Structures are given as C-alpha cells and as structure tokens.
GUPARO-756349 format. One record per residue (C-alpha): x, y, z. Coordinates in steps of 0.2 Angstrom, whole numbers, padded with zeros to 4 digits, always signed. Layout:
REM residues N
XYZ
...
END
This chain:
REM residues 268
+0686+0622+0774
+0676+0615+0760
+0661+0627+0762
+0672+0643+0761
+0680+0637+0745
+0664+0632+0737
+0656+0648+0742
+0670+0658+0734
+0669+0647+0718
+0650+0650+0716
+0652+0668+0720
+0664+0670+0705
+0651+0661+0694
+0638+0675+0697
+0642+0690+0708
+0624+0696+0707
+0617+0680+0715
+0613+0680+0734
+0619+0663+0742
+0613+0654+0758
+0623+0642+0768
+0613+0631+0780
+0628+0620+0784
+0624+0606+0772
+0619+0615+0756
+0622+0631+0748
+0607+0639+0739
+0602+0654+0729
+0585+0661+0723
+0594+0670+0709
+0601+0665+0692
+0618+0657+0691
+0629+0661+0676
+0645+0653+0670
+0654+0663+0656
+0641+0677+0658
+0638+0691+0670
+0619+0692+0665
+0612+0675+0667
+0594+0674+0659
+0590+0657+0667
+0592+0648+0683
+0608+0640+0677
+0616+0648+0662
+0632+0642+0654
+0639+0652+0639
+0655+0649+0629
+0659+0657+0612
+0666+0641+0604
+0655+0628+0613
+0638+0636+0612
+0628+0638+0628
+0617+0629+0640
+0602+0639+0646
+0593+0632+0661
+0580+0619+0658
+0578+0624+0640
+0593+0613+0635
+0594+0601+0650
+0576+0598+0655
+0559+0597+0645
+0546+0611+0646
+0536+0599+0657
+0541+0593+0674
+0555+0580+0671
+0573+0575+0675
+0589+0570+0666
+0598+0554+0671
+0616+0552+0665
+0627+0537+0669
+0640+0526+0661
+0627+0516+0651
+0614+0529+0645
+0608+0546+0643
+0590+0547+0648
+0577+0561+0648
+0562+0558+0658
+0546+0568+0653
+0532+0568+0666
+0516+0573+0658
+0500+0577+0666
+0489+0562+0672
+0473+0570+0664
+0481+0570+0647
+0481+0589+0644
+0499+0590+0639
+0502+0577+0625
+0508+0588+0612
+0527+0590+0613
+0542+0580+0609
+0550+0571+0624
+0568+0572+0617
+0575+0579+0600
+0592+0576+0593
+0595+0590+0580
+0609+0596+0568
+0609+0615+0566
+0619+0625+0553
+0620+0644+0555
+0606+0644+0568
+0595+0635+0555
+0588+0617+0561
+0593+0603+0548
+0591+0585+0551
+0583+0578+0567
+0577+0563+0577
+0562+0565+0589
+0559+0552+0603
+0541+0554+0606
+0531+0560+0591
+0522+0577+0592
+0503+0577+0594
+0502+0558+0598
+0493+0552+0613
+0508+0542+0619
+0525+0543+0626
+0532+0532+0612
+0536+0533+0594
+0551+0540+0584
+0552+0553+0570
+0566+0556+0558
+0567+0572+0548
+0578+0582+0536
+0577+0599+0528
+0573+0600+0510
+0589+0610+0504
+0597+0624+0514
+0583+0636+0511
+0569+0623+0512
+0558+0618+0526
+0561+0605+0539
+0550+0590+0536
+0547+0573+0544
+0553+0559+0532
+0550+0543+0542
+0540+0538+0558
+0540+0523+0569
+0524+0522+0580
+0522+0513+0596
+0513+0498+0588
+0528+0495+0577
+0521+0502+0561
+0534+0511+0550
+0529+0526+0539
+0540+0532+0525
+0533+0548+0517
+0518+0547+0528
+0515+0551+0547
+0500+0540+0548
+0506+0522+0543
+0492+0509+0542
+0502+0494+0541
+0519+0487+0547
+0527+0497+0532
+0518+0511+0524
+0527+0520+0510
+0520+0535+0501
+0530+0535+0486
+0540+0524+0474
+0551+0509+0479
+0566+0503+0470
+0572+0486+0475
+0580+0471+0466
+0568+0458+0473
+0552+0456+0483
+0547+0440+0492
+0529+0438+0497
+0524+0423+0509
+0507+0415+0503
+0496+0401+0508
+0489+0392+0493
+0493+0393+0475
+0481+0391+0460
+0488+0374+0454
+0470+0368+0457
+0467+0374+0439
+0476+0358+0433
+0465+0346+0443
+0453+0335+0434
+0438+0341+0443
+0442+0360+0439
+0427+0368+0430
+0436+0377+0416
+0424+0391+0409
+0421+0390+0391
+0427+0403+0380
+0409+0408+0376
+0407+0411+0395
+0423+0421+0396
+0417+0432+0381
+0400+0435+0389
+0408+0440+0406
+0419+0452+0397
+0405+0459+0387
+0394+0462+0403
+0407+0467+0416
+0422+0474+0405
+0435+0464+0414
+0440+0445+0417
+0431+0435+0431
+0439+0436+0448
+0450+0451+0442
+0445+0468+0450
+0440+0482+0438
+0450+0498+0435
+0438+0508+0447
+0441+0495+0461
+0460+0495+0459
+0460+0514+0459
+0449+0515+0475
+0457+0500+0485
+0473+0496+0477
+0479+0478+0475
+0487+0465+0486
+0502+0460+0477
+0503+0442+0482
+0484+0439+0480
+0484+0447+0463
+0499+0437+0457
+0490+0422+0461
+0475+0427+0451
+0486+0432+0436
+0494+0414+0437
+0476+0406+0438
+0472+0416+0422
+0488+0410+0414
+0485+0392+0418
+0467+0393+0411
+0475+0401+0395
+0487+0386+0395
+0472+0374+0396
+0463+0383+0382
+0479+0383+0371
+0481+0364+0374
+0463+0361+0369
+0465+0372+0353
+0481+0363+0349
+0472+0346+0350
+0458+0353+0339
+0471+0359+0327
+0479+0342+0326
+0462+0334+0323
+0458+0346+0309
+0475+0342+0302
+0472+0324+0302
+0455+0326+0295
+0462+0337+0281
+0475+0324+0277
+0462+0311+0276
+0451+0322+0264
+0466+0325+0253
+0470+0307+0252
+0451+0303+0248
+0451+0317+0235
+0467+0309+0227
+0458+0292+0227
+0442+0299+0219
+0452+0308+0206
+0461+0291+0201
+0444+0282+0201
+0437+0296+0189
+0451+0293+0177
+0449+0275+0177
+0430+0277+0173
+0434+0289+0160
+0447+0277+0152
+0435+0263+0152
+0422+0273+0143
END
C-alpha cells in the first residue's frame, strides 16, 4: 500500500516525470518539481513567499559534494579534484540579499586559495555599491582587516582606534643608568646628527617609510634616548651648581678686594 500512495504523491509533484518502481525504490530520469509544472533542475522547489530551491545550485556545491543535516550541525562537504585543478570556488556562503542584490556575506573556504580552509566576511558599500571582502581569517590563523593577504597574526590596512595597547617585551633600557654604561658625549651626538641626519640607534625617515616600525622596540629606543637626556640634564645641573658656587665665591672675593682697596686708599 505504501508504494501506490508514494507513487501518487510523486506523480502530483511533476506530471511530466516518468517514474520507475523496482520494488524497493522509485526513480525517474526527469526533473522533479514542487510548486512548478516546469522544473528546470533535477529537484526544483518553488514558492512565492519562501523563495525556491533549485537542484544542486542551492543544496549542493558546483563540485561533487554532499550535504549533512542532523541535530547538531549543518554541514556542506565539497570534494575537490585530487590533482588540484578545482581550487577556485567557495565551499559554503551565507549571504543576505535585498531585491536580488547580494549584500553581506560569510564565505567558508576563501576563493582562489589552495586550501579548504579560511573564512571571509564581506559587506556591500552602500545599496548601490559593490560587494567587498572586509575581513579574512586564513588557515594559519592570520587575520586580515582591510587586506586579503595578512602577513601576521593581525594585519590591519587602515586606522585603529583603541583606548589602550599592551605590548609584551623582554628587556627594557634601564641599562642606561648602570655605572658601566658608555654615555656618548654631546659632541659625539652632534657629530652623528651632522653626518647621518638622525639620532644613533633610531631609524631614518626613509627606513621608517620603507619598513615601518615595531611599536614595542621603538618605544624602548625612545625611552633609551629619554634616559640619556636625563643623564645629560643631571650632568648639566651639576655643572650649573658648580658655576653658581664659583660665581658666589668670586663675588665674595670681589667684595673683599674692594674693602682692601678702600683701606689702602684711606691709609694713604
């Protein structure tokens, strides 16, 4: 009784399909349609309010694959060629569409990457703009924001606005205050600036423009220069105090000499 009922049900789905019943399965070589009398795919479901499912274009990938659905997951398996000739499509895309225009999307499996891994997140630049990838996560864990080719754990092509940045470092230039530190003389500093055009151990403008800077390392070098300036200031302060003392003694000596001159003049 089951087969006749199932046969009648499938017959109502698409009257144009020719069915075969071998006792265990019912098959057809034609397209099967639900909600349409002219199915354009092997399995075509059409509804005015809920959209439509058209064969493997919506269910399966364009390569040989399968879909697994159970209580814990929805999984799309994309089997690519072993010779690596088909590595150029997205394994799975979640996408929002407005008036048939694609908007935001998430790609599982980045296009044009020799890997089954990676995530890409994109949006459309305004309603009439173009759909663009905004962030990628590659299989090695590198994250790119504003770039599709991150070269570090986090690569950002653009500005960053944050309240605080913490940089872990090993070593800090407190060695400047050690007794055995060879503090350059101001004359040596002046000569280096005249010759190189920048402070010693600090990259030039051309080097920074070409290679950028390492924030932690550069802050350490800046601190080293500040500590050296502090030592110069202390030295100069000591020299100023010595000059003040010498000036005080000279003034006292001048007063004494003036008194002696007056005594000599009065005795004459």
